[in-house]
C-alpha positions as CSV (number, residue, x, y, z in Angstrom):
1,M,20.8,7.4,6.4
2,S,22.8,10.1,7.9
3,G,21.6,13.7,7.4
4,R,18.0,12.6,6.9
5,T,15.1,12.6,9.3
6,L,12.0,10.6,9.4
7,V,8.8,12.4,10.4
8,L,6.3,10.0,11.7
9,A,2.9,11.2,10.5
10,A,0.4,10.6,7.7
11,W,0.0,13.3,5.2
12,V,-2.5,12.1,2.7
13,A,-5.0,11.2,5.3
14,L,-5.3,14.7,6.4
15,A,-7.8,15.6,3.7
16,C,-9.1,12.5,2.2
17,G,-9.0,9.6,4.5
18,P,-7.8,6.2,3.2
19,V,-7.5,6.4,-0.6
20,T,-5.5,4.7,-3.3
21,A,-4.4,6.3,-6.5
22,Q,-7.0,7.5,-8.9
23,P,-6.4,6.7,-12.6
24,K,-5.4,9.3,-15.1
25,D,-7.9,11.3,-17.1
26,D,-8.3,10.4,-20.7
27,K,-7.4,14.0,-21.6
28,A,-4.2,14.0,-19.5
29,E,-1.3,15.3,-21.6
30,K,1.5,12.7,-22.2
31,Y,5.2,13.6,-22.0
32,P,8.2,11.7,-23.1
33,A,9.9,9.9,-20.2
34,P,13.1,11.7,-19.3
35,P,16.2,10.2,-20.9
36,K,18.3,7.8,-18.9
37,G,20.8,9.6,-16.7
38,Y,18.9,12.9,-16.8
39,D,19.1,13.2,-13.0
40,Q,22.7,11.9,-12.6
41,K,25.8,14.1,-12.2
42,R,27.6,14.2,-15.5
43,D,31.3,14.6,-16.1
44,G,32.7,17.0,-18.6
45,I,30.0,19.7,-18.4
46,E,29.8,23.1,-17.0
47,R,27.9,23.3,-13.7
48,G,25.8,25.8,-12.0
49,K,26.4,26.9,-8.4
50,A,24.1,26.4,-5.4
51,E,24.5,28.5,-2.3
52,V,22.5,29.0,0.9
53,V,21.7,32.7,1.5
54,E,20.0,34.6,4.3
55,Y,17.4,37.3,4.0
56,D,15.5,39.5,6.4
57,S,11.9,38.5,6.8
58,T,9.5,41.2,8.1
59,T,6.7,38.6,7.8
60,V,8.3,36.2,10.3
61,G,10.5,38.7,12.1
62,N,13.9,37.1,11.7
63,K,16.5,36.0,9.1
64,R,15.5,33.1,6.9
65,K,17.4,30.8,4.6
66,A,17.0,29.9,0.9
67,T,19.1,27.9,-1.5
68,V,19.8,29.9,-4.7
69,Y,21.0,28.1,-7.9
70,T,22.7,30.2,-10.5
71,P,23.1,28.6,-14.0
72,P,26.4,27.6,-15.7
73,G,28.0,30.7,-17.2
74,Y,26.3,32.9,-14.7
75,S,27.3,36.6,-15.1
76,K,26.3,39.6,-13.1
77,D,26.2,41.5,-16.4
78,K,23.2,39.5,-17.7
79,K,19.7,39.5,-16.4
80,Y,17.9,36.2,-15.7
81,P,14.3,35.0,-15.1
82,V,13.7,33.4,-11.8
83,L,12.0,30.1,-10.8
84,Y,10.8,29.9,-7.2
85,L,10.8,26.2,-6.4
86,L,9.0,25.0,-3.2
87,H,9.5,21.9,-1.1
88,G,7.0,19.5,0.6
89,I,5.7,19.5,4.2
90,G,8.7,17.5,5.5
91,G,11.4,19.5,3.7
92,D,13.2,22.8,3.7
93,E,15.5,24.8,1.5
94,N,17.7,21.7,1.1
95,E,15.0,19.3,-0.1
96,W,15.2,20.0,-3.8
97,P,19.0,20.0,-3.9
98,K,19.2,16.8,-1.9
99,G,16.5,15.3,-4.2
100,G,18.6,15.8,-7.3
101,A,17.4,19.1,-8.7
102,I,20.9,20.5,-9.3
103,A,21.9,17.6,-11.6
104,V,18.7,17.9,-13.5
105,L,19.2,21.6,-14.1
106,D,22.9,21.2,-15.0
107,N,22.1,18.5,-17.6
108,L,19.3,20.6,-19.1
109,Y,21.7,23.5,-19.7
110,A,24.4,21.2,-21.1
111,D,21.9,19.8,-23.6
112,K,20.6,23.4,-24.3
113,K,17.1,22.4,-23.4
114,A,16.2,25.2,-20.9
115,V,16.5,28.9,-20.8
116,P,19.2,29.9,-18.3
117,M,17.5,30.9,-15.1
118,I,18.1,31.5,-11.4
119,V,16.3,29.0,-9.2
120,V,15.4,30.0,-5.7
121,M,14.5,27.2,-3.3
122,P,13.3,28.8,-0.1
123,N,11.9,27.4,3.2
124,G,8.2,27.5,2.8
125,R,7.5,27.2,6.5
126,A,7.2,30.8,7.6
127,Q,7.7,30.7,11.3
128,P,10.6,31.6,13.7
129,N,11.7,28.0,14.1
130,D,11.3,26.8,10.5
131,R,13.1,23.4,10.9
132,A,11.2,20.2,10.1
133,E,11.1,18.8,13.6
134,G,8.6,16.9,15.6
135,D,4.9,17.0,14.5
136,V,5.2,18.9,11.2
137,F,1.5,19.1,10.8
138,R,1.4,21.7,13.5
139,T,3.3,23.9,11.2
140,A,0.7,23.8,8.4
141,P,-0.4,27.5,9.1
142,A,3.2,28.6,8.5
143,F,3.0,27.3,5.0
144,A,0.0,29.6,4.3
145,K,1.8,32.5,5.9
146,F,4.7,32.0,3.5
147,E,2.7,33.8,0.8
148,G,3.5,37.1,2.6
149,D,7.1,36.2,3.1
150,L,7.5,35.3,-0.6
151,L,5.9,38.4,-2.0
152,K,7.0,41.0,0.6
153,D,10.5,39.7,1.6
154,L,12.0,37.0,-0.5
155,I,11.3,38.3,-4.0
156,P,12.5,41.9,-3.2
157,F,15.6,40.4,-1.7
158,V,16.3,38.3,-4.8
159,E,15.7,41.2,-7.1
160,K,18.0,43.4,-5.1
161,T,20.8,40.8,-4.7
162,Y,20.9,39.1,-8.1
163,P,20.7,40.3,-11.7
164,V,17.2,39.3,-12.5
165,K,14.4,40.4,-14.8
166,A,11.8,41.9,-12.4
167,D,8.6,41.5,-14.3
168,R,5.8,38.9,-14.0
169,E,6.7,37.2,-17.3
170,S,10.1,36.5,-15.9
171,R,8.9,34.8,-12.7
172,A,7.8,31.2,-12.3
173,L,6.5,29.4,-9.2
174,A,6.3,25.7,-8.8
175,G,6.6,23.1,-6.0
176,L,6.1,19.5,-4.9
177,S,3.3,18.2,-2.6
178,M,2.7,20.9,0.0
179,G,4.8,23.2,-2.1
180,G,2.6,22.3,-5.1
181,G,-0.4,23.4,-3.2
182,Q,1.4,26.6,-2.2
183,S,2.3,27.2,-5.9
184,L,-1.2,26.8,-7.1
185,N,-2.6,28.9,-4.3
186,F,0.0,31.7,-4.4
187,G,0.6,31.6,-8.2
188,L,-2.9,31.7,-9.3
189,G,-3.8,34.2,-6.7
190,N,-1.0,36.6,-7.8
191,L,-1.0,36.5,-11.5
192,D,0.3,40.1,-11.5
193,T,3.5,38.6,-10.0
194,F,3.8,35.2,-11.7
195,A,3.1,34.1,-15.3
196,W,4.3,30.5,-15.0
197,V,2.9,28.2,-12.4
198,G,3.4,24.5,-11.7
199,G,1.9,22.1,-9.1
200,F,3.7,18.7,-8.8
201,S,1.6,16.1,-6.8
202,S,-0.1,19.0,-5.1
203,A,-1.2,18.3,-1.5
204,P,-4.5,18.9,0.3
205,N,-3.5,22.4,1.3
206,T,-4.5,23.3,-2.3
207,K,-7.5,25.5,-2.2
208,K,-10.8,24.0,-3.5
209,P,-10.8,24.2,-7.3
210,E,-13.6,26.7,-7.4
211,D,-11.6,29.0,-5.1
212,L,-8.2,28.9,-6.9
213,I,-9.0,31.5,-9.6
214,K,-11.3,34.5,-9.2
215,D,-11.5,35.5,-12.8
216,H,-11.0,32.6,-15.2
217,A,-11.0,34.7,-18.4
218,D,-8.3,37.0,-16.9
219,A,-6.2,34.0,-15.8
220,A,-6.4,32.5,-19.3
221,K,-5.0,35.7,-20.7
222,K,-2.2,36.2,-18.1
223,L,-0.9,32.7,-17.7
224,K,2.0,31.8,-19.9
225,L,1.9,28.2,-18.5
226,L,-0.1,26.4,-15.9
227,Y,1.4,22.9,-15.4
228,V,-0.5,20.4,-13.2
229,A,0.9,16.9,-12.7
230,C,0.7,13.8,-10.5
231,G,1.5,10.1,-10.5
232,D,-1.4,7.7,-11.0
233,K,-0.2,5.7,-8.0
234,D,-0.1,8.7,-5.7
235,G,-2.9,8.9,-3.1
236,L,-3.1,12.7,-3.7
237,I,-4.0,12.4,-7.4
238,R,-7.6,13.5,-6.7
239,I,-6.3,17.0,-5.8
240,S,-4.6,17.4,-9.3
241,E,-7.6,15.8,-11.0
242,G,-10.0,18.2,-9.4
243,V,-7.9,21.2,-10.4
244,H,-7.6,19.8,-14.0
245,K,-11.4,19.3,-14.3
246,M,-12.1,22.8,-13.1
247,L,-9.6,24.3,-15.5
248,D,-11.2,22.3,-18.4
249,E,-14.7,23.4,-17.4
250,K,-13.6,27.1,-17.2
251,K,-11.5,26.9,-20.4
252,V,-8.3,27.9,-18.7
253,P,-5.4,26.6,-20.9
254,H,-3.1,24.3,-19.0
255,E,-0.8,21.3,-19.3
256,Y,-2.1,18.2,-17.3
257,R,0.3,15.3,-16.9
258,V,-0.4,12.0,-15.3
259,I,2.7,9.8,-14.8
260,P,1.9,6.1,-15.2
261,G,3.1,4.2,-12.1
262,G,4.2,7.4,-10.4
263,A,4.1,7.6,-6.6
264,H,4.5,10.4,-4.2
265,D,8.3,10.6,-4.5
266,F,11.3,12.3,-6.1
267,K,11.3,10.0,-9.1
268,V,8.1,11.8,-10.2
269,W,9.1,15.3,-9.0
270,K,12.5,15.3,-10.8
271,S,10.6,14.2,-14.0
272,D,8.3,17.2,-13.5
273,L,11.1,19.6,-13.0
274,Y,12.8,18.2,-16.1
275,H,9.7,19.0,-18.2
276,F,8.6,22.2,-16.4
277,A,12.0,23.8,-16.7
278,Q,12.0,23.3,-20.4
279,L,8.6,24.9,-20.9
280,I,9.1,28.1,-18.8
281,F,10.4,31.5,-20.1
282,K,9.8,30.5,-23.7
283,D,7.3,32.4,-25.7
284,G,5.6,31.0,-28.8
285,E,7.1,27.5,-28.5
286,K,4.9,24.5,-28.3
287,P,5.6,21.8,-25.7
288,A,7.8,18.9,-27.0
289,E,6.0,16.0,-28.6
290,K,4.6,13.8,-26.0
291,K,4.6,10.1,-26.9
292,D,6.2,7.8,-24.4
293,E,3.5,7.6,-21.8
294,P,0.7,5.6,-23.5
295,K,-2.7,5.4,-22.0
296,A,-3.5,2.3,-20.2
297,E,-5.4,0.0,-22.5
298,K,-9.1,0.1,-21.8
299,K,-10.9,-3.2,-21.8
300,E,-14.4,-4.1,-20.8
301,P,-14.1,-6.2,-17.6
302,A,-14.9,-9.9,-18.2
303,K,-18.1,-11.1,-16.8
304,P,-17.8,-12.9,-13.4
305,A,-18.2,-16.6,-13.3
306,D,-20.8,-16.6,-10.5
307,D,-23.9,-14.6,-9.5
308,G,-22.2,-13.1,-6.5
309,K,-23.3,-12.5,-2.9
310,P,-24.5,-9.3,-1.2
311,S,-21.6,-7.4,0.4
312,A,-21.2,-7.7,4.1
313,T,-21.8,-3.9,4.3
314,N,-25.3,-4.1,2.7
315,L,-28.4,-3.1,4.5
316,P,-30.8,-5.9,5.4
317,N,-32.5,-7.4,2.3
318,A,-30.4,-5.2,-0.1
319,Q,-29.1,-7.5,-2.9
320,F,-26.6,-5.0,-4.3
321,P,-23.7,-4.4,-4.4
322,K,-22.8,-8.1,-5.0
323,V,-19.3,-9.4,-4.6
324,H,-18.1,-12.2,-6.8
325,A,-15.6,-15.0,-6.0
326,D,-13.0,-13.4,-8.3
327,G,-13.1,-10.1,-6.4
328,R,-15.3,-8.3,-8.9
329,A,-18.4,-6.4,-7.7
330,T,-21.7,-5.6,-9.4
331,F,-23.3,-2.3,-8.5
332,Q,-26.9,-1.2,-9.3
333,F,-28.6,2.2,-8.9
334,K,-32.1,3.1,-10.0
335,A,-32.2,6.5,-11.6
336,P,-34.7,6.4,-14.6
337,D,-34.3,10.1,-15.4
338,A,-30.5,10.3,-15.1
339,K,-28.4,10.8,-18.2
340,K,-25.2,9.4,-16.8
341,V,-24.4,7.4,-13.7
342,Q,-20.9,6.3,-12.6
343,V,-19.4,4.4,-9.6
344,F,-17.2,7.0,-7.9
345,T,-13.9,5.1,-7.2
346,N,-11.6,7.7,-5.8
347,Y,-11.6,6.1,-2.4
348,G,-9.7,2.9,-3.4
349,L,-11.9,0.7,-5.5
350,G,-9.5,0.4,-8.3
351,P,-7.0,2.0,-10.8
352,R,-9.4,2.7,-13.6
353,G,-11.2,5.8,-12.6
354,N,-14.9,6.4,-12.2
355,W,-16.7,3.5,-13.8
356,D,-19.5,4.2,-16.3
357,M,-22.7,2.3,-15.6
358,V,-25.1,1.0,-18.2
359,K,-28.8,1.9,-18.1
360,G,-31.4,-0.9,-18.4
361,D,-34.9,-0.6,-19.7
362,N,-36.3,-0.5,-16.2
363,G,-34.2,2.6,-15.4
364,V,-31.7,0.6,-13.3
365,W,-28.1,1.4,-14.0
366,T,-25.6,-1.6,-13.6
367,L,-21.9,-2.1,-13.7
368,T,-19.6,-5.1,-12.9
369,S,-16.2,-3.9,-11.9
370,P,-12.7,-5.2,-12.6
371,P,-11.3,-7.3,-9.7
372,I,-10.9,-5.1,-6.5
373,V,-8.2,-5.4,-4.0
374,P,-9.5,-7.3,-0.9
375,G,-10.6,-5.2,2.1
376,F,-13.0,-2.4,2.9
377,H,-13.4,0.5,0.5
378,Y,-15.4,3.7,0.4
379,Y,-17.4,4.5,-2.7
380,G,-20.4,6.3,-4.0
381,F,-22.3,7.1,-7.2
382,L,-22.1,10.2,-9.5
383,V,-25.5,10.8,-10.9
384,D,-25.3,13.5,-13.6
385,G,-22.2,14.7,-11.8
386,V,-23.7,14.8,-8.3
387,F,-22.2,12.5,-5.6
388,V,-24.8,10.3,-3.8
389,N,-24.4,7.4,-1.5
390,D,-25.6,3.9,-2.4
391,P,-29.0,3.4,-0.7
392,G,-28.2,-0.3,-0.5
393,T,-25.3,-0.1,1.9
394,D,-24.6,1.2,5.3
395,T,-22.6,4.4,5.6
396,Y,-19.2,4.9,7.2
397,F,-17.7,8.1,8.4
398,G,-14.5,8.0,6.5
399,T,-14.1,10.8,3.9
400,G,-15.1,13.7,6.1
401,K,-18.7,12.6,5.8
402,P,-20.8,9.4,5.9
403,T,-20.0,7.4,2.8
404,S,-21.0,4.1,1.4
405,G,-18.7,1.2,1.8
406,I,-18.1,-2.3,0.3
407,E,-16.2,-5.3,1.8
408,I,-14.2,-7.4,-0.7
409,P,-13.4,-10.7,1.1
410,E,-9.9,-12.2,1.1
411,K,-9.8,-15.9,0.7
412,G,-8.9,-17.7,4.0
413,V,-8.6,-14.4,6.0
414,D,-11.1,-14.2,8.9
415,F,-9.1,-12.9,11.8
416,F,-11.4,-9.8,11.9
417,H,-14.7,-11.7,11.7
418,A,-17.1,-12.1,14.6
419,K,-16.6,-15.7,15.8
420,D,-18.1,-17.9,18.4
421,V,-15.9,-16.6,21.2
422,P,-16.5,-14.5,24.3
423,H,-17.0,-10.9,23.2
424,G,-16.0,-7.6,24.8
425,E,-18.2,-4.5,24.7
426,V,-17.8,-1.3,22.7
427,R,-19.2,1.5,25.0
428,S,-20.2,5.0,23.9
429,R,-19.2,7.7,26.4
430,W,-19.3,11.5,26.6
431,Y,-17.0,13.6,28.7
432,T,-16.1,17.2,29.2
433,S,-12.8,18.5,27.9
434,K,-11.3,21.5,29.7
435,T,-8.9,22.0,26.8
436,T,-11.7,22.5,24.2
437,G,-14.4,23.7,26.5
438,Q,-16.7,21.1,24.9
439,T,-18.3,17.7,25.5
440,R,-16.4,15.1,23.5
441,H,-17.4,11.6,22.4
442,I,-15.3,8.5,22.6
443,Q,-15.7,4.8,22.1
444,V,-14.3,2.4,24.7
445,Y,-13.7,-1.3,24.2
446,T,-13.8,-3.3,27.4
447,P,-12.6,-7.0,27.2
448,P,-14.7,-10.1,27.7
449,G,-15.4,-10.6,31.4
450,Y,-14.8,-6.9,32.3
451,D,-18.0,-6.7,34.4
452,A,-17.7,-10.2,35.9
453,D,-14.8,-9.3,38.2
454,P,-15.0,-5.8,39.7
455,K,-11.5,-6.2,41.2
456,A,-9.7,-6.8,38.0
457,K,-7.7,-4.0,36.4
458,Y,-6.6,-3.7,32.9
459,P,-3.9,-2.0,30.7
460,V,-5.1,0.7,28.2
461,L,-4.4,1.2,24.5
462,Y,-5.3,4.6,23.0
463,L,-6.1,3.9,19.4
464,Q,-6.5,6.7,16.8
465,H,-8.2,6.8,13.4
466,G,-7.1,8.4,10.1
467,G,-7.9,11.7,8.5
468,G,-11.4,12.2,7.4
469,E,-12.6,9.5,9.9
470,D,-13.7,9.6,13.5
471,E,-13.8,7.6,16.7
472,T,-16.1,5.0,15.1
473,G,-13.7,4.0,12.4
474,W,-11.6,1.4,14.2
475,V,-14.8,-0.5,15.2
476,K,-17.0,-0.1,12.2
477,Q,-14.5,-0.2,9.4
478,G,-11.6,-1.9,11.2
479,H,-13.4,-4.4,13.4
480,M,-10.8,-4.0,16.1
481,N,-13.2,-5.4,18.7
482,F,-13.6,-8.7,16.8
483,I,-9.8,-8.8,16.2
484,L,-9.1,-8.4,19.9
485,D,-11.9,-10.8,21.0
486,N,-10.4,-13.5,18.8
487,L,-6.8,-12.8,20.0
488,I,-7.8,-12.9,23.6
489,A,-9.8,-16.1,23.1
490,E,-6.7,-17.6,21.5
491,K,-4.6,-16.4,24.5
492,K,-2.4,-14.4,22.2
493,A,-3.3,-11.0,23.5
494,V,-3.5,-9.6,27.1
495,P,-7.1,-8.4,27.9
496,M,-7.0,-4.7,27.6
497,I,-9.2,-1.6,27.4
498,V,-9.0,0.3,24.1
499,V,-10.0,4.0,23.9
500,M,-10.8,5.6,20.6
501,E,-11.1,9.4,20.5
502,R,-12.2,11.7,17.8
503,G,-8.8,13.1,16.6
504,Y,-9.8,16.7,15.9
505,A,-9.5,19.4,18.5
506,A,-9.2,23.2,19.0
507,R,-8.7,25.1,22.2
508,A,-11.7,26.9,23.7
509,G,-12.4,29.9,21.5
510,E,-10.5,28.7,18.5
511,Q,-12.0,27.5,15.2
512,P,-12.0,23.7,15.0
513,A,-10.5,21.9,12.0
514,A,-12.9,20.0,9.8
515,P,-12.5,16.2,9.8
516,G,-9.6,15.4,7.6
517,R,-8.2,19.0,7.5
518,G,-5.7,18.6,10.4
519,M,-4.8,16.9,13.6
520,G,-5.6,19.7,16.0
521,G,-1.9,20.2,16.7
522,G,-1.1,20.7,20.4
523,A,-4.8,21.0,21.3
524,F,-5.4,17.3,20.7
525,E,-2.2,16.4,22.5
526,D,-3.5,18.3,25.6
527,V,-6.9,16.7,25.2
528,V,-5.3,13.2,25.5
529,I,-2.8,14.0,28.3
530,K,-4.8,16.4,30.4
531,D,-8.4,15.4,29.8
532,L,-8.8,12.0,28.4
533,I,-6.3,9.9,30.3
534,P,-7.4,11.2,33.7
535,M,-11.0,10.6,32.9
536,I,-10.4,7.0,31.7
537,D,-8.3,6.2,34.8
538,A,-11.0,7.7,37.0
539,T,-13.9,5.9,35.3
540,Y,-12.6,2.5,34.3
541,R,-10.6,-0.1,36.2
542,T,-7.2,0.7,34.7
543,L,-3.6,-0.1,35.6
544,A,-2.8,3.6,35.7
545,D,1.0,3.7,35.0
546,R,3.1,4.1,31.9
547,D,4.0,0.4,31.7
548,H,0.4,-0.4,31.2
549,R,-0.4,2.4,28.7
550,A,0.2,2.4,24.9
551,I,-0.9,4.7,22.0
552,A,-1.2,3.8,18.3
553,G,-2.9,5.0,15.2
554,L,-3.3,4.7,11.5
555,S,-2.2,7.3,8.9
556,M,-3.1,10.7,10.5
557,G,-3.6,8.9,13.8
558,S,-0.1,7.4,13.6
559,G,1.3,11.0,13.5
560,Q,-0.7,11.8,16.6
561,A,0.4,8.6,18.3
562,L,4.1,9.3,17.6
563,Q,4.0,12.9,18.5
564,I,2.1,12.3,21.8
565,G,3.7,9.0,22.7
566,L,7.3,9.8,21.9
567,T,7.2,13.2,23.7
568,H,5.5,11.7,26.7
569,T,7.5,8.6,27.5
570,D,6.7,9.1,31.1
571,T,3.0,8.4,30.2
572,F,3.3,5.7,27.5
573,S,5.6,2.7,27.2
574,A,4.6,1.6,23.7
575,V,3.8,3.4,20.5
576,G,2.4,2.0,17.2
577,A,2.4,3.7,13.8
578,F,0.4,2.1,11.0
579,S,1.1,3.7,7.5
580,G,2.4,6.8,9.1
581,V,6.2,7.3,8.8
582,F,7.4,10.1,6.4
583,R,11.0,11.1,5.7
584,Q,12.1,14.5,6.9
585,G,14.9,16.6,8.5
586,D,17.4,15.1,11.0
587,V,16.3,11.9,12.7
588,K,18.3,12.7,15.8
589,A,16.3,16.0,16.4
590,A,12.9,14.5,15.8
591,Y,10.4,14.4,18.7
592,G,12.6,16.3,21.1
593,G,15.7,14.2,20.3
594,V,14.2,10.9,21.4
595,F,16.0,9.0,18.6
596,A,19.4,10.7,19.2
597,D,20.7,7.7,21.3
598,P,19.0,4.5,20.2
599,V,20.2,2.6,23.2
600,A,18.8,5.2,25.6
601,F,15.6,5.2,23.5
602,D,15.3,1.4,24.2
603,K,15.2,2.2,27.9
604,K,12.4,4.7,27.5
605,V,10.1,2.8,25.1
606,S,9.3,-0.9,25.5
607,L,7.9,-1.1,21.9
608,L,8.0,1.1,18.8
609,Y,6.0,-0.7,16.2
610,L,6.1,0.4,12.6
611,H,3.8,-1.1,9.9
612,S,3.0,-0.2,6.3
613,G,1.8,-1.5,3.0
614,D,4.0,-1.1,-0.1
615,Q,1.7,0.2,-2.7
616,G,0.7,3.8,-3.7
617,L,1.2,6.3,-0.9
618,D,2.4,3.5,1.4
619,A,5.4,2.8,-0.9
620,G,7.1,6.0,0.3
621,I,5.9,5.3,3.9
622,H,7.4,1.8,3.7
623,K,10.8,3.2,2.7
624,A,10.8,5.8,5.5
625,A,9.7,3.2,8.1
626,S,12.3,0.8,6.9
627,D,15.0,3.5,7.1
628,L,14.0,4.5,10.7
629,Y,14.0,0.8,11.7
630,D,17.5,0.3,10.2
631,Y,18.8,3.4,12.0
632,L,17.5,2.4,15.4
633,E,18.5,-1.2,15.1
634,K,22.0,-0.4,13.9
635,G,22.3,2.0,16.8
636,G,21.5,-0.8,19.3
637,A,17.8,-0.4,19.8
638,K,16.1,-3.8,20.4
639,N,12.5,-2.6,21.1
640,V,11.6,-1.5,17.5
641,V,9.6,-3.7,15.1
642,F,8.9,-3.1,11.4
643,R,6.4,-5.2,9.6
644,D,4.7,-4.8,6.2
645,L,1.9,-6.1,4.0
646,K,3.0,-6.8,0.5
647,G,0.6,-5.8,-2.3
648,Q,-1.5,-3.5,-0.1
649,G,-1.6,0.2,0.2
650,H,-3.1,2.9,2.4
651,E,-6.2,0.9,3.2
652,W,-8.2,-0.7,6.0
653,Q,-7.0,-4.2,5.2
654,T,-3.4,-3.0,5.9
655,W,-4.4,-1.5,9.2
656,R,-6.4,-4.5,10.3
657,V,-3.4,-6.7,9.7
658,A,-1.2,-4.2,11.5
659,F,-3.5,-4.2,14.6
660,H,-3.7,-8.0,14.6
661,D,0.1,-8.2,14.7
662,F,0.5,-5.2,17.1
663,A,-2.0,-6.1,19.9
664,P,-0.3,-9.4,21.0
665,R,2.9,-7.6,21.5
666,L,1.4,-5.2,24.1
667,F,1.6,-5.6,27.9
668,Q,3.1,-9.0,27.9
669,P,4.9,-10.1,31.1
670,K,8.6,-9.3,31.0
671,K,10.8,-12.4,30.5
């Protein structure tokens, strides 16, 4: 694992909250799978050269680095087109080379499949310290600022330094994840500069589809190629799907590719580079025949064997949705004048896309779904294209707005149910934050018996929600109060206070981030350290020292927990990250160098708990968490734990299991 860093944060949740992959569109273009060995270094072929160069950036005010690849047979006497290839939120100018891009390009040239081009791989984080260190989500504004650096500094440098064709039809812009969003934003916004644009697994920094292109007719004329692609197991597929639908509606020609089984990783991105590089800088040639990625076979779901029971999330007396013993669900919606009604599944219901409902003679639309993964899922209805909540269910703040939810039971799993045990209380509290200059709302769980003994003091866990959610999520969706009630009754967990804050913040006078659009950077960190903890210690009967204070979170909240907890080890003794470990940079430099010496880390932190599913977005998180665990354990750290949930993804069931396993490990007497 040397030379790699793990950034502990949760990217997908920043914009959309917990989601699983959305299925591919029926109109998605299909490309042949790359041949075996396409990304492996070959013997006996001529190779290109990759070098790291520096250029002066007037935008940032210092020298910046970029990796420049020149093709095999490169000659200063020839002029070449240029592809600007951008990295993801956790990468830099080395991410594409380390990910295998050089071998892909060399092999394409050896097979005479691509036009010889110069490929420039810059650092898309336009700020003085552009290394991927600590809380990378604080650097999100620098990715937007890179547009100026690219247009005003980097391109002029490249065209002055290398023999390139300096016209729009000889420039391409593409990238992965955050870089995919940058490519769509900058490329489509500067069609006088770029004629070829590609977004690979584009991230939530992508502008809203309606804002990407000002003049669709003009874009249709100027674009030589617009390539939009994503894996169908990638939690970010809704971004690409939204762009594709807009382009279809506005009649902007484009290539749309959905990779079956594709996750948010380099297996997908190398495949995209393989195809995109063959398509650019070629005029009048049609894309290669696409045949090896067949559509998933569509079958009508079998009828359930029972009549089903109303979901636990239903409003009183509401009979639908109903959940069946085999995990299917039946939905109903009355809309006698509607022409089309669908169940909107983007929030995790299943891998088949929005489900078309059938209209009955009474004007009630009905659908019985395929089996759904156990757990809690957000959903809604699309009525003639307009999203509406299900009037039969409660709503849950989890997609940046109140949204319908359904609970699919898992046989034999009841650890998060309300049982006949003593119960704690979830208290609603408002307090004033000097950091934000506003009154903020929190929820506070106090354990059973808290009010019975006015002398008893308790440890405190600060527990954060995911992107698009709020301080109600852990109780309403996660049932953490019932989980902890049951654990305390079983004498498995130490009675504790749990504080749940709304994880979005802006300093007084600054524009606050919308739910799901960011973590508030240092502002939220200051809220926790300077405002929240002092208020909690002054208001509740707490054991006010680091040994009795922990912080944890899911997805976006895990990024906050890791950033705050690991950079304030004088305040917190334990840190938990549920579905929130992403690979990036140098592990020894992360979070102020806290991981540099694993043995010393053990003395600072009594517990670092990592947990993840292994499906969809969590597949990549799982690998990153496992690698971090291996690094720390091999270095001598004993206070790090890694657990997973097989077959589950970036979902509430995963996080319920994580909390159930994490809570008993906290504040136990030292042996």
